[in-house]
C-alpha positions in Angstrom: -29.1 23.6 5.3 -32.1 22.6 7.6 -31.6 21.5 11.3 -27.8 21.1 10.7 -28.4 18.7 7.7 -28.4 19.2 4.0 -32.0 18.4 3.3 -35.2 20.0 2.3 -37.4 21.8 4.9 -40.5 19.5 4.0 -42.8 22.4 4.5 -46.2 21.9 3.0 -48.0 25.3 3.7 -47.7 28.6 2.2 -45.7 27.4 -0.8 -44.5 29.4 -3.8 -43.7 28.2 -7.2 -40.1 27.1 -7.7 -39.7 29.1 -10.8 -40.1 32.2 -8.7 -36.6 31.6 -7.1 -33.7 33.8 -8.4 -30.5 32.0 -7.9 -29.1 28.5 -8.5 -30.2 25.8 -6.1 -29.9 22.0 -5.6 -33.2 20.4 -5.4 -34.4 17.1 -3.9 -34.0 14.2 -6.6 -37.0 12.3 -5.4 -39.4 15.2 -5.5 -38.3 16.0 -9.1 -38.9 12.4 -10.1 -42.4 12.3 -8.3 -43.4 15.4 -10.2 -42.3 14.0 -13.5 -39.6 16.7 -13.9 -42.5 19.4 -14.3 -41.1 22.5 -12.9 -44.6 24.0 -12.6 -45.5 21.4 -10.1 -42.6 22.0 -7.7 -42.7 24.5 -4.9 -40.7 26.2 -2.2 -41.6 27.4 1.3 -42.3 31.1 1.7 -39.5 31.5 4.2 -36.9 30.3 1.7 -38.5 32.2 -1.1 -38.1 35.5 0.8 -34.5 34.5 1.9 -33.4 33.9 -1.7 -35.0 37.2 -2.9 -34.1 39.6 -0.1 -30.9 38.2 1.6 -29.1 35.9 -0.7 -29.2 38.2 -3.8 -29.3 41.9 -4.3 -32.5 43.9 -4.7 -34.2 44.2 -8.3 -32.0 41.1 -9.6 -35.3 39.3 -10.0 -36.4 41.9 -12.6 -33.5 41.1 -15.1 -34.9 37.7 -15.9 -38.4 36.3 -16.5 -39.7 33.4 -14.6 -40.2 31.5 -17.9 -36.4 31.2 -18.1 -36.5 28.9 -15.1 -35.1 25.5 -15.7 -34.1 22.2 -14.1 -30.9 20.6 -15.0 -29.7 17.1 -14.3 -26.0 17.3 -14.1 -23.1 15.3 -12.8 -21.2 16.5 -9.8 -17.6 17.4 -10.4 -16.3 15.5 -7.4 -18.5 12.5 -6.8 -19.7 11.9 -10.3 -23.3 11.4 -9.1 -26.3 12.9 -11.1 -27.9 15.7 -9.1 -30.8 18.2 -10.0 -30.1 21.9 -10.1 -32.5 24.8 -10.6 -31.6 28.1 -11.9 -33.5 31.2 -13.3 -31.8 31.6 -16.7 -28.5 30.0 -17.6 -26.8 30.8 -14.3 -26.7 33.2 -11.3 -24.8 36.3 -12.4 -23.8 37.1 -8.9 -22.4 33.6 -8.0 -20.7 32.3 -11.0 -17.0 32.0 -11.5 -14.5 30.7 -14.0 -11.7 28.5 -12.7 -8.7 28.1 -15.0 -10.9 28.9 -17.9 -13.8 26.6 -17.1 -17.2 27.6 -15.7 -18.1 26.3 -12.2 -21.6 26.3 -10.8 -22.2 26.0 -7.0 -25.6 26.5 -5.3 -25.8 30.1 -4.2 -26.4 29.5 -0.5 -22.9 28.1 -0.2 -21.5 31.6 -1.0 -23.6 33.7 1.4 -20.7 34.1 3.8 -18.1 31.5 3.0 -15.3 32.5 0.8 -14.3 29.1 -0.4 -14.8 30.3 -4.0 -14.0 34.0 -4.7 -12.0 36.0 -7.1 -8.3 35.1 -7.2 -6.6 36.3 -10.4 -5.8 34.7 -12.9 -7.0 31.4 -11.4 -10.5 32.4 -10.4 -12.4 35.2 -12.1 -16.2 36.1 -12.0 -18.2 35.4 -15.1 -21.8 35.5 -16.5 -21.3 32.7 -18.8 -22.5 29.1 -18.4 -21.4 27.2 -21.4 -20.2 23.7 -20.5 -20.4 24.5 -16.9 -19.3 21.9 -14.3 -21.6 21.6 -11.3 -20.7 20.8 -7.7 -23.2 19.4 -5.3 -23.7 20.7 -1.8 -22.4 17.5 -0.1 -19.1 17.8 -2.1 -18.9 21.5 -1.5 -18.9 20.8 2.3 -16.5 18.0 2.2 -13.9 20.0 0.0 -13.6 22.9 2.2 -16.9 24.9 1.7 -19.4 25.9 4.2 -23.2 26.1 3.4 -25.0 29.1 5.0 -27.3 28.1 7.9 -30.1 30.5 8.8 -29.9 31.6 12.3 -33.0 32.7 14.3 -33.5 35.3 16.9 -31.9 34.8 20.3 -28.9 32.8 18.9 -25.8 34.3 20.5 -23.1 32.3 18.6 -23.3 32.3 14.7 -22.4 28.8 13.4 -21.8 30.1 9.9 -18.3 30.5 8.3 -16.5 33.7 9.1 -13.6 33.0 6.7 -11.1 32.7 9.7 -11.7 30.1 12.2 -13.5 27.8 9.7 -10.4 27.8 7.4 -7.4 27.6 9.7 -6.0 24.4 8.3 -6.8 25.1 4.7 -3.4 26.3 3.7 -1.7 23.2 5.3 -4.1 20.9 3.4 -3.8 22.7 0.1 0.0 22.3 0.3 -0.5 18.7 1.0 -2.8 18.4 -2.1 -0.2 20.1 -4.2 2.6 18.0 -2.8 0.6 14.9 -3.8 0.1 16.2 -7.2 3.9 16.9 -7.7 4.7 13.2 -6.6 2.2 12.0 -9.1 3.9 14.0 -11.8 7.3 12.7 -10.6 6.3 8.9 -11.0 4.7 9.6 -14.5 6.5 8.9 -17.6 5.9 12.5 -19.2 9.4 13.9 -19.1 8.6 17.1 -20.9 5.8 17.8 -18.4 8.0 17.1 -15.5 10.8 19.5 -16.7 8.2 22.1 -17.2 6.9 21.6 -13.6 10.4 21.7 -12.3 11.3 24.9 -14.1 8.2 26.6 -12.6 9.1 25.4 -9.1 12.7 26.7 -9.3 11.5 30.2 -8.4 10.1 28.7 -5.1 13.6 27.9 -4.1 14.5 31.5 -3.8 12.6 31.8 -0.6 13.7 28.6 1.1 16.2 30.4 3.4 13.7 33.4 4.1 11.5 31.7 6.7 13.0 33.5 9.7 12.9 37.0 7.8 9.3 37.0 6.8 7.3 39.6 8.6 4.0 38.1 10.0 2.1 41.4 9.8 2.1 41.3 6.0 -1.0 39.6 4.8 -0.6 37.1 1.9 -3.5 36.3 -0.4 -3.6 32.6 -1.0 -6.0 30.5 -2.9 -8.5 28.7 -0.8 -8.4 24.9 -0.4 -11.5 24.6 -2.4 -10.2 26.4 -5.3 -7.2 24.1 -5.3 -9.1 21.0 -5.2 -11.5 22.2 -8.0 -8.5 22.8 -10.2 -7.2 19.3 -9.5 -10.7 17.9 -10.2 -10.7 19.7 -13.5 -7.4 18.3 -14.6 -8.6 14.8 -13.6 -6.4 14.5 -10.6 -8.2 12.7 -8.0 -7.1 13.9 -4.5 -8.7 12.5 -1.3 -7.6 14.2 1.9 -8.9 11.2 3.9 -7.1 8.8 1.6 -3.7 10.3 0.7 -2.2 7.2 -0.9 -3.1 7.1 -4.6 -2.8 3.3 -5.8 -2.1 4.6 -9.3 1.2 6.2 -8.1 2.6 3.4 -6.2 5.1 1.1 -7.4 6.2 -2.5 -6.3 9.0 -0.9 -4.3 6.6 1.2 -2.2 4.7 -2.0 -1.3 7.9 -3.6 -0.3 8.7 -0.7 1.9 5.2 -0.8 3.4 5.9 -4.5 4.3 9.2 -3.5 5.9 7.5 -0.9 7.9 4.8 -3.1 9.1 7.3 -5.9 10.0 9.3 -3.3 12.1 6.0 -2.2 13.8 5.2 -5.7 14.9 8.8 -6.2 16.2 8.5 -2.9 18.2 5.1 -4.1 19.7 6.8 -7.2 21.2 7.4 -5.8 24.6 3.8 -4.7 24.9 2.5 -8.0 23.7 4.7 -9.8 26.3 2.7 -8.3 29.0 -0.5 -9.7 27.7 1.1 -13.1 26.5 -1.1 -15.0 28.9 -4.2 -13.6 27.2 -2.8 -14.5 23.6 -2.3 -18.0 24.8 -5.4 -18.8 26.7 -8.1 -15.9 26.4 -11.3 -16.1 28.1 -13.3 -14.7 25.1 -12.8 -14.0 21.5 -13.2 -10.3 22.1 -10.4 -10.3 24.8 -8.1 -12.2 22.4 -8.5 -9.7 19.6 -8.3 -6.6 22.0 -4.5 -7.5 22.5 -3.6 -7.5 18.7 -1.2 -4.7 17.5 -3.3 -2.0 15.9 -0.9 -1.8 12.9 -1.9 -5.3 11.8 -5.5 -4.9 12.5 -5.9 -1.7 10.7 -4.0 -3.0 7.8 -6.2 -6.1 7.4 -9.4 -4.2 8.2 -8.6 -1.6 5.3 -7.6 -4.5 3.0 -10.6 -6.8 3.6 -13.3 -4.0 3.9 -12.1 -2.3 0.6 -12.3 -5.7 -1.3 -15.7 -6.7 0.1 -17.2 -3.1 -0.3 -16.1 -2.9 -3.9 -17.5 -6.3 -4.5 -20.7 -5.3 -2.8 -21.2 -2.4 -5.2 -21.1 -4.6 -8.1 -23.5 -7.0 -6.6 -25.9 -4.2 -5.5 -25.8 -2.8 -9.0 -26.9 -6.3 -10.3 -29.5 -6.9 -7.6 -31.0 -3.5 -8.4 -31.2 -4.3 -12.2 -33.1 -7.5 -11.2 -35.3 -5.4 -8.8 -34.0 -7.3 -5.8 -33.2 -5.7 -2.3 -29.5 -5.4 -1.5 -27.9 -7.3 1.3 -26.0 -5.7 4.1 -22.3 -6.3 4.2 -21.1 -9.0 6.8 -18.8 -7.0 9.0 -18.6 -9.9 11.5 -17.1 -12.2 8.9 -14.5 -9.4 8.1 -13.5 -9.3 11.9 -13.2 -13.1 12.0 -11.0 -13.0 9.0 -8.9 -10.2 10.4 -8.6 -12.3 13.6 -7.3 -15.3 11.7 -4.7 -13.4 9.4 -3.4 -11.4 12.5 -3.0 -14.8 14.4 -1.1 -16.3 11.7 1.4 -13.4 11.4 1.9 -13.3 15.1 2.6 -17.1 15.1 5.3 -16.3 12.4 6.9 -13.5 14.3 6.9 -15.1 17.7 7.3 -18.8 16.9 8.1 -19.6 20.6 4.7 -18.4 21.8 1.7 -20.6 22.0 -0.8 -18.3 20.1 -4.3 -19.4 20.8 -5.9 -19.8 17.4 -2.9 -21.7 15.6 -2.6 -24.0 18.7 -6.3 -24.7 18.5 -6.1 -25.5 14.8 -3.2 -27.8 15.4 -5.3 -29.9 17.9 -8.2 -30.0 15.7 -6.1 -31.6 13.0 -5.3 -34.7 15.4 -9.0 -35.1 16.1 -10.7 -36.8 13.3 -14.2 -36.3 14.8 -13.5 -32.6 15.0 -12.3 -32.1 11.3 -15.8 -30.5 10.6 -14.9 -27.7 13.0 -11.6 -27.2 11.3 -13.3 -27.1 8.0 -15.8 -24.5 9.4 -12.9 -22.3 10.5 -11.2 -22.5 7.0 -14.4 -21.8 5.3 -15.0 -18.6 7.1 -11.6 -17.2 6.4 -12.0 -18.3 2.8 -9.0 -20.8 2.8 -11.5 -23.4 1.4 -13.6 -22.2 -1.5 -16.8 -23.9 -0.4 -18.6 -25.7 2.5 -18.5 -29.4 3.3 -22.0 -30.0 2.1 -21.1 -28.6 -1.3 -17.9 -30.8 -1.5 -20.1 -33.9 -0.8 -22.3 -32.8 -3.7 -19.3 -32.2 -5.9 -18.0 -35.7 -5.2 -21.3 -37.2 -6.4 -21.2 -35.2 -9.5 -17.5 -36.2 -10.2 -18.4 -39.8 -9.6 -21.1 -39.7 -12.2 -19.1 -37.7 -14.7 -15.8 -39.6 -14.5 -14.8 -41.6 -17.5 -11.5 -43.6 -17.0 -11.1 -44.2 -20.8 -10.3 -40.5 -21.2 -7.1 -40.9 -19.3 -5.7 -43.6 -21.5 -2.6 -42.7 -23.6 -2.6 -43.8 -27.3 0.9 -43.0 -28.2 2.9 -45.6 -30.1 5.6 -45.7 -27.2 3.1 -46.9 -24.5 3.4 -50.4 -23.2 0.0 -51.6 -21.9 -0.6 -54.2 -19.3 -4.3 -55.1 -18.6 -5.6 -56.8 -15.5 -9.2 -58.3 -15.1 -10.4 -59.8 -11.7 -13.6 -60.7 -10.1 -14.1 -59.3 -6.5 -16.6 -60.3 -3.9 -17.4 -57.7 -1.1 -18.9 -59.0 2.2 -20.3 -56.8 5.0 -17.9 -56.2 7.9 -20.5 -56.9 10.6 -23.8 -58.9 10.8 -27.2 -57.1 11.4 -28.8 -57.2 14.8 -30.3 -60.7 15.6 -29.0 -64.3 15.5 -26.0 -64.5 13.3 -26.9 -68.0 12.5 -30.1 -67.1 11.1 -29.0 -64.2 8.9 -26.7 -64.6 5.9 -24.0 -62.0 5.5 -24.8 -59.6 2.6 -22.3 -59.6 -0.3 -21.9 -58.0 -3.6 -19.9 -58.9 -6.6 -17.8 -56.5 -8.9 -15.5 -57.0 -11.8 -12.2 -55.0 -11.7 -10.6 -53.9 -14.8 -7.1 -52.1 -14.5 -4.8 -50.9 -17.1 -1.1 -50.2 -16.4 0.7 -48.1 -18.9 4.5 -47.7 -19.1 6.2 -45.2 -21.5 9.0 -46.6 -23.4 12.0 -44.7 -24.9 11.0 -45.5 -28.4 8.1 -47.0 -30.3 7.5 -50.5 -29.7 8.1 -52.0 -33.3 11.5 -50.2 -33.3 12.5 -51.7 -29.9 11.5 -55.3 -31.1 13.4 -54.8 -34.3 16.6 -53.6 -32.4 16.4 -56.6 -30.1 16.2 -59.0 -33.0 19.4 -57.3 -34.7 21.1 -57.5 -31.3 20.3 -61.1 -31.0 21.3 -62.0 -34.4 24.8 -60.3 -34.0 27.5 -62.2 -32.2 29.0 -59.5 -30.3 31.4 -61.6 -28.2 32.0 -64.2 -31.1 30.7 -67.7 -31.7 30.7 -70.3 -29.0 33.1 -73.2 -29.7 
């Protein structure tokens, strides 16, 4: 941690060899690649070297391992699944290595200087000196999941910004319960009946303290696992819990989405009174920004989340392809997303409040009556992806279709088809004369041969119909005429 950010200190003077460090550290990816992964070419500033030796670890720990045992590992983070580079002297740091539910966990030592996010909690978390099949956690994810990286404080600083295991973890219990609750819900919607029964049997003992909330003595200190420990356990069992996004799409059913739709509709109806006070702005705004500012936040946030997620997911795929082709990635067009959100919210408001003259639907209705303004209507529909391509591309497609069209491909060749062919000669003349004396200029004309085929589907094959007609004609149904 340097200047409040997770970064290297960029010192270039008085450096020490990296292999002289003791504990486990996350090192800069770019620097490792620049040095061709050679540990003998990597260095650390003298200040951090002394901090690692004298403050972060106990004395004489350096003597237990030779510097030749130092190694750089490229490991995938347990949470973000991104490859990071980690340094350690030996297989692991003996003072800051733990086993969580029987699996080895490695975290940079500087994250465990003061913060107790990962500490002994028998039988879930125990200290270990093993490193076989260890799972690594990068410093970014350690901070996001409830841990706190130590910041070196200079002289004269009155308030220590580092974790004190009290104020920095006030909401850990609440968030840990929320994570466990989400995991229980994911088990409930799964199809694993035996696993559900086992979980329910284990939770029955919790019901014994349901009525003891008022009788609990607050002076008694109860040891509970940290939020970080709970999240590590869930990551190890492949349960992806994100506190900022508590809805897991894998656990949602069509019924849930129907309920979301009902809740959203009720929110729009409840916002009617507030929208009434700004009805004039909705009908005749002075600017597009003023028009958008009146929209109900429930609708705006819904479409923002929907569209941004779709575009960002698509952008990741495109960026990966452009990177493979050695091309620069393009930024995401958030202005287009805002315009699309404005369009969809306007349509929903027009459906919900039919008697109101919402500005955008009214404008589009007017454009439909103006043939000369149809290009502007086309532009609006193109921005919101109602039409799949531009007017220019449509004109090019028309030319291609005209060249590739073959009317004979549409002719039916079944035996029950009655064909009627029409051939005619057509002369085309210009509607107006060119500029000048009309008596001196002949009107331009062109000639074309029209060939048309009309096809009628009969109830039976033509030979059978003709044969049936002859039989009926030969039979005297009403007797002979006298």
